[in-house]
All heavy atoms as a GROMACS GRO file, in nm:
protein
  610
    1MET      N    1   2.369   0.521  -3.429
    1MET     CA    2   2.392   0.443  -3.309
    1MET      C    3   2.258   0.389  -3.259
    1MET      O    4   2.161   0.463  -3.250
    1MET     CB    5   2.456   0.530  -3.202
    1MET     CG    6   2.604   0.554  -3.222
    1MET     SD    7   2.677   0.639  -3.083
    1MET     CE    8   2.691   0.802  -3.154
    2PRO      N    9   2.253   0.262  -3.223
    2PRO     CA   10   2.128   0.206  -3.173
    2PRO      C   11   2.098   0.253  -3.031
    2PRO      O   12   2.187   0.291  -2.956
    2PRO     CB   13   2.153   0.055  -3.177
    2PRO     CG   14   2.301   0.039  -3.178
    2PRO     CD   15   2.357   0.162  -3.238
    3THR      N   16   1.972   0.248  -2.998
    3THR     CA   17   1.924   0.285  -2.866
    3THR      C   18   1.848   0.168  -2.807
    3THR      O   19   1.765   0.107  -2.875
    3THR     CB   20   1.832   0.409  -2.874
    3THR    OG1   21   1.908   0.517  -2.930
    3THR    CG2   22   1.781   0.450  -2.738
    4ILE      N   23   1.873   0.140  -2.680
    4ILE     CA   24   1.796   0.039  -2.609
    4ILE      C   25   1.699   0.112  -2.517
    4ILE      O   26   1.741   0.198  -2.438
    4ILE     CB   27   1.887  -0.055  -2.528
    4ILE    CG1   28   1.984  -0.128  -2.621
    4ILE    CG2   29   1.803  -0.154  -2.446
    4ILE    CD1   30   2.086  -0.213  -2.550
    5VAL      N   31   1.571   0.081  -2.530
    5VAL     CA   32   1.467   0.147  -2.450
    5VAL      C   33   1.421   0.049  -2.343
    5VAL      O   34   1.382  -0.064  -2.372
    5VAL     CB   35   1.348   0.190  -2.539
    5VAL    CG1   36   1.239   0.250  -2.454
    5VAL    CG2   37   1.395   0.290  -2.644
    6VAL      N   38   1.425   0.095  -2.218
    6VAL     CA   39   1.380   0.016  -2.104
    6VAL      C   40   1.259   0.087  -2.045
    6VAL      O   41   1.265   0.207  -2.014
    6VAL     CB   42   1.491   0.004  -1.997
    6VAL    CG1   43   1.442  -0.076  -1.876
    6VAL    CG2   44   1.616  -0.058  -2.055
    7GLU      N   45   1.148   0.015  -2.031
    7GLU     CA   46   1.027   0.072  -1.971
    7GLU      C   47   1.000   0.005  -1.837
    7GLU      O   48   1.004  -0.118  -1.826
    7GLU     CB   49   0.909   0.056  -2.066
    7GLU     CG   50   0.926   0.139  -2.191
    7GLU     CD   51   0.808   0.133  -2.285
    7GLU    OE1   52   0.721   0.045  -2.268
    7GLU    OE2   53   0.802   0.217  -2.376
    8VAL      N   54   0.973   0.088  -1.738
    8VAL     CA   55   0.949   0.042  -1.601
    8VAL      C   56   0.814   0.096  -1.556
    8VAL      O   57   0.783   0.214  -1.579
    8VAL     CB   58   1.063   0.094  -1.508
    8VAL    CG1   59   1.036   0.057  -1.363
    8VAL    CG2   60   1.198   0.044  -1.554
    9MET      N   61   0.734   0.010  -1.493
    9MET     CA   62   0.602   0.050  -1.444
    9MET      C   63   0.586   0.009  -1.298
    9MET      O   64   0.646  -0.090  -1.256
    9MET     CB   65   0.491  -0.016  -1.526
    9MET     CG   66   0.483   0.031  -1.670
    9MET     SD   67   0.434   0.204  -1.687
    9MET     CE   68   0.265   0.200  -1.629
   10PRO      N   69   0.503   0.081  -1.223
   10PRO     CA   70   0.474   0.036  -1.087
   10PRO      C   71   0.405  -0.101  -1.091
   10PRO      O   72   0.330  -0.129  -1.184
   10PRO     CB   73   0.378   0.141  -1.031
   10PRO     CG   74   0.381   0.255  -1.126
   10PRO     CD   75   0.432   0.203  -1.257
   11LYS      N   76   0.435  -0.184  -0.993
   11LYS     CA   77   0.365  -0.313  -0.984
   11LYS      C   78   0.215  -0.287  -0.973
   11LYS      O   79   0.173  -0.184  -0.922
   11LYS     CB   80   0.414  -0.391  -0.863
   11LYS     CG   81   0.558  -0.439  -0.878
   11LYS     CD   82   0.599  -0.522  -0.757
   11LYS     CE   83   0.743  -0.566  -0.769
   11LYS     NZ   84   0.763  -0.687  -0.843
   12ALA      N   85   0.136  -0.381  -1.022
   12ALA     CA   86  -0.010  -0.364  -1.027
   12ALA      C   87  -0.070  -0.336  -0.890
   12ALA      O   88  -0.167  -0.261  -0.877
   12ALA     CB   89  -0.074  -0.487  -1.090
   13GLU      N   90  -0.013  -0.395  -0.785
   13GLU     CA   91  -0.070  -0.379  -0.651
   13GLU      C   92  -0.025  -0.252  -0.579
   13GLU      O   93  -0.071  -0.222  -0.469
   13GLU     CB   94  -0.038  -0.502  -0.565
   13GLU     CG   95   0.109  -0.526  -0.540
   13GLU     CD   96   0.177  -0.610  -0.649
   13GLU    OE1   97   0.120  -0.634  -0.755
   13GLU    OE2   98   0.292  -0.650  -0.624
   14ILE      N   99   0.062  -0.175  -0.642
   14ILE     CA  100   0.114  -0.052  -0.582
   14ILE      C  101   0.029   0.068  -0.625
   14ILE      O  102  -0.001   0.085  -0.743
   14ILE     CB  103   0.261  -0.029  -0.624
   14ILE    CG1  104   0.349  -0.144  -0.577
   14ILE    CG2  105   0.314   0.104  -0.574
   14ILE    CD1  106   0.360  -0.160  -0.428
   15LEU      N  107  -0.008   0.150  -0.529
   15LEU     CA  108  -0.083   0.272  -0.557
   15LEU      C  109   0.002   0.366  -0.644
   15LEU      O  110   0.121   0.382  -0.620
   15LEU     CB  111  -0.119   0.342  -0.425
   15LEU     CG  112  -0.194   0.475  -0.435
   15LEU    CD1  113  -0.333   0.454  -0.494
   15LEU    CD2  114  -0.204   0.539  -0.298
   16ASP      N  115  -0.060   0.426  -0.743
   16ASP     CA  116   0.008   0.519  -0.833
   16ASP      C  117  -0.056   0.657  -0.819
   16ASP      O  118  -0.150   0.692  -0.890
   16ASP     CB  119  -0.003   0.468  -0.978
   16ASP     CG  120   0.071   0.556  -1.078
   16ASP    OD1  121   0.130   0.657  -1.038
   16ASP    OD2  122   0.068   0.522  -1.197
   17PRO      N  123  -0.008   0.740  -0.724
   17PRO     CA  124  -0.071   0.870  -0.701
   17PRO      C  125  -0.064   0.963  -0.821
   17PRO      O  126  -0.156   1.040  -0.845
   17PRO     CB  127   0.003   0.928  -0.580
   17PRO     CG  128   0.124   0.844  -0.561
   17PRO     CD  129   0.101   0.714  -0.631
   18GLN      N  130   0.045   0.956  -0.899
   18GLN     CA  131   0.054   1.041  -1.019
   18GLN      C  132  -0.054   1.000  -1.119
   18GLN      O  133  -0.118   1.085  -1.180
   18GLN     CB  134   0.191   1.030  -1.084
   18GLN     CG  135   0.302   1.096  -1.008
   18GLN     CD  136   0.435   1.077  -1.077
   18GLN    OE1  137   0.473   0.963  -1.106
   18GLN    NE2  138   0.504   1.185  -1.103
   19GLY      N  139  -0.071   0.871  -1.137
   19GLY     CA  140  -0.174   0.822  -1.228
   19GLY      C  141  -0.313   0.864  -1.183
   19GLY      O  142  -0.397   0.905  -1.265
   20LYS      N  143  -0.339   0.856  -1.053
   20LYS     CA  144  -0.469   0.898  -1.001
   20LYS      C  145  -0.492   1.047  -1.025
   20LYS      O  146  -0.602   1.091  -1.056
   20LYS     CB  147  -0.481   0.865  -0.853
   20LYS     CG  148  -0.501   0.718  -0.827
   20LYS     CD  149  -0.561   0.696  -0.690
   20LYS     CE  150  -0.593   0.552  -0.667
   20LYS     NZ  151  -0.705   0.502  -0.742
   21ALA      N  152  -0.387   1.128  -1.008
   21ALA     CA  153  -0.398   1.272  -1.031
   21ALA      C  154  -0.430   1.301  -1.177
   21ALA      O  155  -0.516   1.385  -1.208
   21ALA     CB  156  -0.269   1.343  -0.990
   22VAL      N  157  -0.364   1.231  -1.269
   22VAL     CA  158  -0.392   1.250  -1.412
   22VAL      C  159  -0.533   1.206  -1.444
   22VAL      O  160  -0.606   1.273  -1.518
   22VAL     CB  161  -0.288   1.176  -1.499
   22VAL    CG1  162  -0.330   1.175  -1.645
   22VAL    CG2  163  -0.151   1.240  -1.483
   23LEU      N  164  -0.578   1.094  -1.389
   23LEU     CA  165  -0.714   1.047  -1.412
   23LEU      C  166  -0.816   1.151  -1.364
   23LEU      O  167  -0.914   1.180  -1.433
   23LEU     CB  168  -0.737   0.913  -1.342
   23LEU     CG  169  -0.873   0.849  -1.362
   23LEU    CD1  170  -0.898   0.819  -1.511
   23LEU    CD2  171  -0.885   0.723  -1.279
   24GLY      N  172  -0.791   1.210  -1.247
   24GLY     CA  173  -0.880   1.315  -1.197
   24GLY      C  174  -0.882   1.436  -1.288
   24GLY      O  175  -0.987   1.496  -1.314
   25ALA      N  176  -0.765   1.473  -1.340
   25ALA     CA  177  -0.756   1.588  -1.431
   25ALA      C  178  -0.832   1.560  -1.560
   25ALA      O  179  -0.897   1.651  -1.615
   25ALA     CB  180  -0.610   1.620  -1.461
   26LEU      N  181  -0.825   1.438  -1.610
   26LEU     CA  182  -0.900   1.405  -1.732
   26LEU      C  183  -1.049   1.428  -1.711
   26LEU      O  184  -1.117   1.485  -1.797
   26LEU     CB  185  -0.874   1.259  -1.772
   26LEU     CG  186  -0.736   1.226  -1.825
   26LEU    CD1  187  -0.721   1.074  -1.844
   26LEU    CD2  188  -0.709   1.298  -1.955
   27GLY      N  189  -1.098   1.383  -1.595
   27GLY     CA  190  -1.240   1.403  -1.565
   27GLY      C  191  -1.276   1.551  -1.557
   27GLY      O  192  -1.380   1.593  -1.608
   28ARG      N  193  -1.190   1.630  -1.494
   28ARG     CA  194  -1.216   1.775  -1.483
   28ARG      C  195  -1.214   1.843  -1.618
   28ARG      O  196  -1.279   1.945  -1.639
   28ARG     CB  197  -1.117   1.840  -1.387
   28ARG     CG  198  -1.141   1.804  -1.241
   28ARG     CD  199  -1.055   1.884  -1.146
   28ARG     NE  200  -0.912   1.865  -1.165
   28ARG     CZ  201  -0.841   1.764  -1.118
   28ARG    NH1  202  -0.901   1.670  -1.047
   28ARG    NH2  203  -0.712   1.757  -1.139
   29LEU      N  204  -1.139   1.787  -1.712
   29LEU     CA  205  -1.132   1.843  -1.847
   29LEU      C  206  -1.244   1.793  -1.937
   29LEU      O  207  -1.249   1.826  -2.055
   29LEU     CB  208  -0.996   1.810  -1.912
   29LEU     CG  209  -0.875   1.878  -1.849
   29LEU    CD1  210  -0.746   1.820  -1.906
   29LEU    CD2  211  -0.882   2.028  -1.870
   30GLY      N  212  -1.332   1.712  -1.880
   30GLY     CA  213  -1.445   1.661  -1.957
   30GLY      C  214  -1.411   1.540  -2.043
   30GLY      O  215  -1.489   1.502  -2.130
   31LYS      N  216  -1.295   1.482  -2.022
   31LYS     CA  217  -1.255   1.363  -2.098
   31LYS      C  218  -1.307   1.240  -2.026
   31LYS      O  219  -1.270   1.212  -1.914
   31LYS     CB  220  -1.102   1.354  -2.111
   31LYS     CG  221  -1.037   1.480  -2.167
   31LYS     CD  222  -1.086   1.512  -2.305
   31LYS     CE  223  -1.016   1.636  -2.358
   31LYS     NZ  224  -1.075   1.686  -2.479
   32THR      N  225  -1.397   1.170  -2.090
   32THR     CA  226  -1.458   1.053  -2.027
   32THR      C  227  -1.413   0.925  -2.097
   32THR      O  228  -1.350   0.930  -2.202
   32THR     CB  229  -1.612   1.063  -2.032
   32THR    OG1  230  -1.651   1.070  -2.170
   32THR    CG2  231  -1.661   1.187  -1.959
   33GLY      N  232  -1.448   0.814  -2.038
   33GLY     CA  233  -1.414   0.687  -2.100
   33GLY      C  234  -1.283   0.629  -2.052
   33GLY      O  235  -1.234   0.530  -2.108
   34TYR      N  236  -1.222   0.689  -1.951
   34TYR     CA  237  -1.096   0.638  -1.897
   34TYR      C  238  -1.119   0.595  -1.753
   34TYR      O  239  -1.171   0.670  -1.671
   34TYR     CB  240  -0.987   0.746  -1.901
   34TYR     CG  241  -0.964   0.798  -2.040
   34TYR    CD1  242  -1.023   0.916  -2.084
   34TYR    CD2  243  -0.884   0.727  -2.129
   34TYR    CE1  244  -1.003   0.962  -2.213
   34TYR    CE2  245  -0.863   0.774  -2.258
   34TYR     CZ  246  -0.923   0.891  -2.299
   34TYR     OH  247  -0.903   0.936  -2.426
   35SER      N  248  -1.080   0.472  -1.722
   35SER     CA  249  -1.103   0.422  -1.587
   35SER      C  250  -0.974   0.410  -1.507
   35SER      O  251  -0.978   0.381  -1.388
   35SER     CB  252  -1.172   0.286  -1.592
   35SER     OG  253  -1.092   0.194  -1.665
   36GLY      N  254  -0.861   0.433  -1.570
   36GLY     CA  255  -0.736   0.425  -1.496
   36GLY      C  256  -0.620   0.482  -1.575
   36GLY      O  257  -0.620   0.481  -1.698
   37VAL      N  258  -0.522   0.533  -1.502
   37VAL     CA  259  -0.398   0.583  -1.560
   37VAL      C  260  -0.285   0.535  -1.471
   37VAL      O  261  -0.293   0.545  -1.349
   37VAL     CB  262  -0.396   0.738  -1.567
   37VAL    CG1  263  -0.261   0.788  -1.616
   37VAL    CG2  264  -0.508   0.791  -1.653
   38ARG      N  265  -0.181   0.479  -1.530
   38ARG     CA  266  -0.061   0.440  -1.458
   38ARG      C  267   0.057   0.511  -1.524
   38ARG      O  268   0.065   0.516  -1.647
   38ARG     CB  269  -0.039   0.288  -1.463
   38ARG     CG  270  -0.158   0.211  -1.420
   38ARG     CD  271  -0.164   0.140  -1.291
   38ARG     NE  272  -0.050   0.086  -1.229
   38ARG     CZ  273  -0.032   0.091  -1.097
   38ARG    NH1  274  -0.121   0.150  -1.021
   38ARG    NH2  275   0.073   0.037  -1.041
   39ILE      N  276   0.145   0.564  -1.445
   39ILE     CA  277   0.259   0.638  -1.496
   39ILE      C  278   0.387   0.562  -1.462
   39ILE      O  279   0.407   0.522  -1.348
   39ILE     CB  280   0.262   0.781  -1.440
   39ILE    CG1  281   0.138   0.857  -1.489
   39ILE    CG2  282   0.391   0.852  -1.478
   39ILE    CD1  283   0.126   0.997  -1.438
   40GLY      N  284   0.470   0.543  -1.563
   40GLY     CA  285   0.595   0.472  -1.544
   40GLY      C  286   0.714   0.555  -1.588
   40GLY      O  287   0.705   0.677  -1.599
   41LYS      N  288   0.823   0.486  -1.612
   41LYS     CA  289   0.947   0.552  -1.652
   41LYS      C  290   0.999   0.487  -1.780
   41LYS      O  291   0.982   0.369  -1.803
   41LYS     CB  292   1.055   0.536  -1.544
   41LYS     CG  293   1.016   0.596  -1.410
   41LYS     CD  294   1.129   0.586  -1.309
   41LYS     CE  295   1.140   0.446  -1.254
   41LYS     NZ  296   1.235   0.437  -1.140
   42ARG      N  297   1.066   0.567  -1.862
   42ARG     CA  298   1.128   0.520  -1.985
   42ARG      C  299   1.273   0.565  -1.983
   42ARG      O  300   1.303   0.682  -1.961
   42ARG     CB  301   1.055   0.580  -2.106
   42ARG     CG  302   1.120   0.552  -2.239
   42ARG     CD  303   1.047   0.628  -2.348
   42ARG     NE  304   1.122   0.626  -2.471
   42ARG     CZ  305   1.084   0.559  -2.580
   42ARG    NH1  306   0.971   0.492  -2.580
   42ARG    NH2  307   1.156   0.562  -2.689
   43PHE      N  308   1.363   0.470  -2.007
   43PHE     CA  309   1.506   0.498  -2.013
   43PHE      C  310   1.554   0.467  -2.154
   43PHE      O  311   1.517   0.364  -2.210
   43PHE     CB  312   1.583   0.409  -1.915
   43PHE     CG  313   1.544   0.430  -1.771
   43PHE    CD1  314   1.443   0.357  -1.713
   43PHE    CD2  315   1.611   0.524  -1.694
   43PHE    CE1  316   1.407   0.376  -1.581
   43PHE    CE2  317   1.576   0.543  -1.561
   43PHE     CZ  318   1.474   0.469  -1.504
   44GLU      N  319   1.633   0.556  -2.211
   44GLU     CA  320   1.693   0.534  -2.343
   44GLU      C  321   1.843   0.531  -2.327
   44GLU      O  322   1.903   0.629  -2.285
   44GLU     CB  323   1.651   0.645  -2.440
   44GLU     CG  324   1.503   0.646  -2.470
   44GLU     CD  325   1.464   0.751  -2.573
   44GLU    OE1  326   1.553   0.826  -2.620
   44GLU    OE2  327   1.345   0.756  -2.607
   45LEU      N  328   1.902   0.417  -2.358
   45LEU     CA  329   2.046   0.399  -2.348
   45LEU      C  330   2.104   0.391  -2.489
   45LEU      O  331   2.073   0.297  -2.564
   45LEU     CB  332   2.079   0.270  -2.271
   45LEU     CG  333   2.041   0.271  -2.123
   45LEU    CD1  334   1.900   0.221  -2.105
   45LEU    CD2  335   2.136   0.186  -2.045
   46THR      N  336   2.184   0.488  -2.528
   46THR     CA  337   2.247   0.489  -2.659
   46THR      C  338   2.373   0.403  -2.652
   46THR      O  339   2.456   0.421  -2.562
   46THR     CB  340   2.283   0.632  -2.701
   46THR    OG1  341   2.163   0.710  -2.701
   46THR    CG2  342   2.343   0.634  -2.841
   47VAL      N  343   2.384   0.311  -2.745
   47VAL     CA  344   2.492   0.214  -2.744
   47VAL      C  345   2.599   0.254  -2.844
   47VAL      O  346   2.568   0.284  -2.960
   47VAL     CB  347   2.438   0.073  -2.778
   47VAL    CG1  348   2.550  -0.029  -2.780
   47VAL    CG2  349   2.329   0.032  -2.680
   48ASP      N  350   2.723   0.255  -2.800
   48ASP     CA  351   2.837   0.278  -2.890
   48ASP      C  352   2.873   0.144  -2.951
   48ASP      O  353   2.934   0.060  -2.885
   48ASP     CB  354   2.956   0.334  -2.813
   48ASP     CG  355   2.929   0.471  -2.755
   48ASP    OD1  356   2.848   0.545  -2.813
   48ASP    OD2  357   2.987   0.504  -2.650
   49GLY      N  358   2.835   0.122  -3.073
   49GLY     CA  359   2.865  -0.005  -3.139
   49GLY      C  360   2.741  -0.091  -3.155
   49GLY      O  361   2.628  -0.044  -3.147
   50GLU      N  362   2.765  -0.219  -3.174
   50GLU     CA  363   2.659  -0.315  -3.203
   50GLU      C  364   2.592  -0.363  -3.074
   50GLU      O  365   2.657  -0.377  -2.971
   50GLU     CB  366   2.721  -0.435  -3.276
   50GLU     CG  367   2.623  -0.539  -3.320
   50GLU     CD  368   2.692  -0.656  -3.388
   50GLU    OE1  369   2.812  -0.645  -3.420
   50GLU    OE2  370   2.625  -0.758  -3.409
   51VAL      N  371   2.462  -0.388  -3.083
   51VAL     CA  372   2.388  -0.444  -2.970
   51VAL      C  373   2.397  -0.597  -2.981
   51VAL      O  374   2.332  -0.658  -3.065
   51VAL     CB  375   2.241  -0.398  -2.968
   51VAL    CG1  376   2.168  -0.462  -2.852
   51VAL    CG2  377   2.234  -0.246  -2.957
   52THR      N  378   2.477  -0.654  -2.897
   52THR     CA  379   2.496  -0.799  -2.896
   52THR      C  380   2.413  -0.860  -2.783
   52THR      O  381   2.356  -0.788  -2.700
   52THR     CB  382   2.645  -0.833  -2.874
   52THR    OG1  383   2.682  -0.783  -2.744
   52THR    CG2  384   2.733  -0.771  -2.982
   53ASP      N  385   2.410  -0.992  -2.778
   53ASP     CA  386   2.342  -1.060  -2.668
   53ASP      C  387   2.405  -1.022  -2.534
   53ASP      O  388   2.335  -1.009  -2.434
   53ASP     CB  389   2.347  -1.212  -2.687
   53ASP     CG  390   2.257  -1.259  -2.800
   53ASP    OD1  391   2.166  -1.183  -2.841
   53ASP    OD2  392   2.278  -1.372  -2.849
   54ALA      N  393   2.536  -1.003  -2.532
   54ALA     CA  394   2.604  -0.964  -2.408
   54ALA      C  395   2.560  -0.824  -2.363
   54ALA      O  396   2.540  -0.801  -2.243
   54ALA     CB  397   2.756  -0.969  -2.428
   55VAL      N  398   2.546  -0.732  -2.458
   55VAL     CA  399   2.500  -0.596  -2.424
   55VAL      C  400   2.358  -0.602  -2.370
   55VAL      O  401   2.326  -0.539  -2.269
   55VAL     CB  402   2.510  -0.503  -2.547
   55VAL    CG1  403   2.442  -0.370  -2.520
   55VAL    CG2  404   2.655  -0.482  -2.586
   56LEU      N  405   2.271  -0.678  -2.436
   56LEU     CA  406   2.133  -0.690  -2.387
   56LEU      C  407   2.127  -0.753  -2.248
   56LEU      O  408   2.048  -0.710  -2.164
   56LEU     CB  409   2.048  -0.772  -2.485
   56LEU     CG  410   2.002  -0.698  -2.609
   56LEU    CD1  411   1.931  -0.793  -2.705
   56LEU    CD2  412   1.911  -0.582  -2.572
   57ALA      N  413   2.211  -0.852  -2.223
   57ALA     CA  414   2.216  -0.914  -2.090
   57ALA      C  415   2.260  -0.813  -1.986
   57ALA      O  416   2.205  -0.808  -1.875
   57ALA     CB  417   2.309  -1.035  -2.092
   58GLU      N  418   2.357  -0.730  -2.022
   58GLU     CA  419   2.403  -0.626  -1.929
   58GLU      C  420   2.292  -0.524  -1.901
   58GLU      O  421   2.272  -0.482  -1.787
   58GLU     CB  422   2.526  -0.556  -1.986
   58GLU     CG  423   2.583  -0.452  -1.892
   58GLU     CD  424   2.711  -0.392  -1.947
   58GLU    OE1  425   2.705  -0.325  -2.053
   58GLU    OE2  426   2.816  -0.412  -1.883
   59VAL      N  427   2.218  -0.487  -2.004
   59VAL     CA  428   2.109  -0.391  -1.985
   59VAL      C  429   1.999  -0.453  -1.898
   59VAL      O  430   1.943  -0.385  -1.813
   59VAL     CB  431   2.053  -0.343  -2.122
   59VAL    CG1  432   1.923  -0.265  -2.103
   59VAL    CG2  433   2.157  -0.257  -2.193
   60ARG      N  434   1.970  -0.581  -1.919
   60ARG     CA  435   1.870  -0.647  -1.832
   60ARG      C  436   1.914  -0.642  -1.686
   60ARG      O  437   1.835  -0.616  -1.596
   60ARG     CB  438   1.849  -0.791  -1.876
   60ARG     CG  439   1.764  -0.804  -1.999
   60ARG     CD  440   1.731  -0.952  -2.031
   60ARG     NE  441   1.675  -0.961  -2.164
   60ARG     CZ  442   1.744  -0.986  -2.273
   60ARG    NH1  443   1.874  -1.007  -2.266
   60ARG    NH2  444   1.686  -0.991  -2.391
   61GLU      N  445   2.043  -0.666  -1.664
   61GLU     CA  446   2.098  -0.660  -1.529
   61GLU      C  447   2.089  -0.518  -1.472
   61GLU      O  448   2.049  -0.498  -1.358
   61GLU     CB  449   2.243  -0.708  -1.531
   61GLU     CG  450   2.306  -0.720  -1.395
   61GLU     CD  451   2.448  -0.774  -1.403
   61GLU    OE1  452   2.475  -0.861  -1.488
   61GLU    OE2  453   2.532  -0.726  -1.324
   62LEU      N  454   2.126  -0.419  -1.553
   62LEU     CA  455   2.115  -0.279  -1.510
   62LEU      C  456   1.971  -0.241  -1.478
   62LEU      O  457   1.945  -0.170  -1.381
   62LEU     CB  458   2.168  -0.186  -1.620
   62LEU     CG  459   2.318  -0.178  -1.640
   62LEU    CD1  460   2.350  -0.098  -1.765
   62LEU    CD2  461   2.383  -0.116  -1.518
   63ALA      N  462   1.879  -0.288  -1.562
   63ALA     CA  463   1.738  -0.256  -1.540
   63ALA      C  464   1.691  -0.309  -1.405
   63ALA      O  465   1.623  -0.238  -1.330
   63ALA     CB  466   1.653  -0.314  -1.653
   64ASP      N  467   1.728  -0.432  -1.374
   64ASP     CA  468   1.684  -0.491  -1.247
   64ASP      C  469   1.759  -0.434  -1.127
   64ASP      O  470   1.701  -0.419  -1.019
   64ASP     CB  471   1.704  -0.643  -1.250
   64ASP     CG  472   1.604  -0.712  -1.341
   64ASP    OD1  473   1.494  -0.657  -1.362
   64ASP    OD2  474   1.636  -0.822  -1.392
   65ASP      N  475   1.887  -0.400  -1.144
   65ASP     CA  476   1.969  -0.354  -1.032
   65ASP      C  477   1.964  -0.204  -1.008
   65ASP      O  478   1.980  -0.159  -0.894
   65ASP     CB  479   2.116  -0.394  -1.053
   65ASP     CG  480   2.136  -0.544  -1.049
   65ASP    OD1  481   2.046  -0.616  -1.003
   65ASP    OD2  482   2.244  -0.589  -1.093
   66MET      N  483   1.943  -0.127  -1.114
   66MET     CA  484   1.959   0.017  -1.100
   66MET      C  485   1.841   0.100  -1.150
   66MET      O  486   1.801   0.196  -1.087
   66MET     CB  487   2.085   0.061  -1.177
   66MET     CG  488   2.125   0.203  -1.157
   66MET     SD  489   2.276   0.235  -1.245
   66MET     CE  490   2.217   0.351  -1.364
   67LEU      N  491   1.784   0.062  -1.263
   67LEU     CA  492   1.680   0.146  -1.324
   67LEU      C  493   1.544   0.128  -1.257
   67LEU      O  494   1.465   0.221  -1.253
   67LEU     CB  495   1.670   0.117  -1.474
   67LEU     CG  496   1.800   0.137  -1.553
   67LEU    CD1  497   1.775   0.105  -1.699
   67LEU    CD2  498   1.853   0.277  -1.535
   68ALA      N  499   1.516   0.008  -1.208
   68ALA     CA  500   1.387  -0.018  -1.143
   68ALA      C  501   1.408  -0.048  -0.996
   68ALA      O  502   1.504  -0.114  -0.957
   68ALA     CB  503   1.319  -0.138  -1.210
   69ASN      N  504   1.316   0.001  -0.916
   69ASN     CA  505   1.310  -0.038  -0.775
   69ASN      C  506   1.222  -0.163  -0.772
   69ASN      O  507   1.099  -0.152  -0.770
   69ASN     CB  508   1.252   0.074  -0.690
   69ASN     CG  509   1.236   0.036  -0.546
   69ASN    OD1  510   1.249  -0.081  -0.508
   69ASN    ND2  511   1.207   0.135  -0.463
   70THR      N  512   1.283  -0.279  -0.776
   70THR     CA  513   1.207  -0.403  -0.798
   70THR      C  514   1.114  -0.439  -0.683
   70THR      O  515   1.033  -0.531  -0.696
   70THR     CB  516   1.301  -0.521  -0.828
   70THR    OG1  517   1.396  -0.533  -0.722
   70THR    CG2  518   1.373  -0.498  -0.960
   71VAL      N  519   1.121  -0.366  -0.572
   71VAL     CA  520   1.024  -0.387  -0.464
   71VAL      C  521   0.887  -0.336  -0.507
   71VAL      O  522   0.785  -0.397  -0.478
   71VAL     CB  523   1.072  -0.318  -0.335
   71VAL    CG1  524   0.965  -0.324  -0.227
   71VAL    CG2  525   1.202  -0.376  -0.287
   72ILE      N  526   0.886  -0.225  -0.581
   72ILE     CA  527   0.758  -0.163  -0.617
   72ILE      C  528   0.738  -0.148  -0.769
   72ILE      O  529   0.632  -0.104  -0.812
   72ILE     CB  530   0.741  -0.024  -0.550
   72ILE    CG1  531   0.852   0.072  -0.595
   72ILE    CG2  532   0.735  -0.038  -0.400
   72ILE    CD1  533   0.830   0.216  -0.553
   73GLU      N  534   0.840  -0.182  -0.850
   73GLU     CA  535   0.831  -0.164  -0.994
   73GLU      C  536   0.869  -0.292  -1.069
   73GLU      O  537   0.946  -0.373  -1.018
   73GLU     CB  538   0.924  -0.052  -1.041
   73GLU     CG  539   0.891   0.084  -0.985
   73GLU     CD  540   0.995   0.189  -1.018
   73GLU    OE1  541   1.116   0.159  -1.015
   73GLU    OE2  542   0.954   0.303  -1.046
   74ASP      N  543   0.816  -0.304  -1.190
   74ASP     CA  544   0.852  -0.413  -1.281
   74ASP      C  545   0.916  -0.355  -1.406
   74ASP      O  546   0.871  -0.250  -1.455
   74ASP     CB  547   0.727  -0.491  -1.326
   74ASP     CG  548   0.666  -0.574  -1.216
   74ASP    OD1  549   0.742  -0.631  -1.135
   74ASP    OD2  550   0.541  -0.585  -1.211
   75VAL      N  551   1.017  -0.422  -1.457
   75VAL     CA  552   1.071  -0.390  -1.589
   75VAL      C  553   0.976  -0.457  -1.688
   75VAL      O  554   0.964  -0.579  -1.690
   75VAL     CB  555   1.215  -0.442  -1.606
   75VAL    CG1  556   1.264  -0.415  -1.747
   75VAL    CG2  557   1.307  -0.380  -1.502
   76VAL      N  558   0.903  -0.378  -1.766
   76VAL     CA  559   0.800  -0.435  -1.854
   76VAL      C  560   0.849  -0.459  -1.996
   76VAL      O  561   0.792  -0.540  -2.067
   76VAL     CB  562   0.671  -0.351  -1.854
   76VAL    CG1  563   0.605  -0.355  -1.718
   76VAL    CG2  564   0.695  -0.209  -1.899
   77SER      N  565   0.953  -0.388  -2.039
   77SER     CA  566   1.006  -0.414  -2.172
   77SER      C  567   1.146  -0.360  -2.187
   77SER      O  568   1.184  -0.262  -2.124
   77SER     CB  569   0.915  -0.357  -2.282
   77SER     OG  570   0.925  -0.216  -2.286
   78ILE      N  571   1.221  -0.430  -2.270
   78ILE     CA  572   1.353  -0.386  -2.313
   78ILE      C  573   1.358  -0.411  -2.462
   78ILE      O  574   1.343  -0.525  -2.506
   78ILE     CB  575   1.466  -0.465  -2.241
   78ILE    CG1  576   1.461  -0.440  -2.091
   78ILE    CG2  577   1.602  -0.424  -2.299
   78ILE    CD1  578   1.560  -0.525  -2.012
   79GLU      N  579   1.371  -0.305  -2.540
   79GLU     CA  580   1.372  -0.322  -2.686
   79GLU      C  581   1.481  -0.237  -2.750
   79GLU      O  582   1.520  -0.134  -2.696
   79GLU     CB  583   1.236  -0.290  -2.746
   79GLU     CG  584   1.195  -0.145  -2.738
   79GLU     CD  585   1.061  -0.118  -2.804
   79GLU    OE1  586   0.967  -0.194  -2.780
   79GLU    OE2  587   1.054  -0.021  -2.881
   80VAL      N  588   1.527  -0.284  -2.862
   80VAL     CA  589   1.632  -0.215  -2.937
   80VAL      C  590   1.567  -0.135  -3.050
   80VAL      O  591   1.485  -0.188  -3.125
   80VAL     CB  592   1.733  -0.315  -2.996
   80VAL    CG1  593   1.841  -0.242  -3.074
   80VAL    CG2  594   1.794  -0.401  -2.887
   81GLN      N  595   1.605  -0.008  -3.058
   81GLN     CA  596   1.559   0.077  -3.167
   81GLN      C  597   1.681   0.115  -3.250
   81GLN      O  598   1.787   0.145  -3.194
   81GLN     CB  599   1.489   0.201  -3.114
   81GLN     CG  600   1.362   0.170  -3.039
   81GLN     CD  601   1.291   0.297  -2.992
   81GLN    OE1  602   1.348   0.404  -2.989
   81GLN    NE2  603   1.167   0.280  -2.954
   82PRO      N  604   1.667   0.117  -3.381
   82PRO     CA  605   1.783   0.150  -3.466
   82PRO      C  606   1.827   0.295  -3.452
   82PRO      O  607   1.755   0.378  -3.411
   82PRO     CB  608   1.734   0.122  -3.607
   82PRO     CG  609   1.586   0.118  -3.599
   82PRO     CD  610   1.549   0.090  -3.458
   0.00000   0.00000   0.00000
């Protein structure tokens, strides 16, 4: 069964406290060379049957209406995995 993966990230202008916490932890662990971390969300939707243009259109609609808070987040990718 194919899977559709939707990735959502905070908008660039929105503060990402989780990302800042991870960046701070990297520094405390002695890991250098990183100037930023942003944390997003990944959704995997398993499709019963074939992924058609209609199914992808529905997933795009779901991503904008339900999976992402479009005030503070962007849907950055929607891809089909076999």
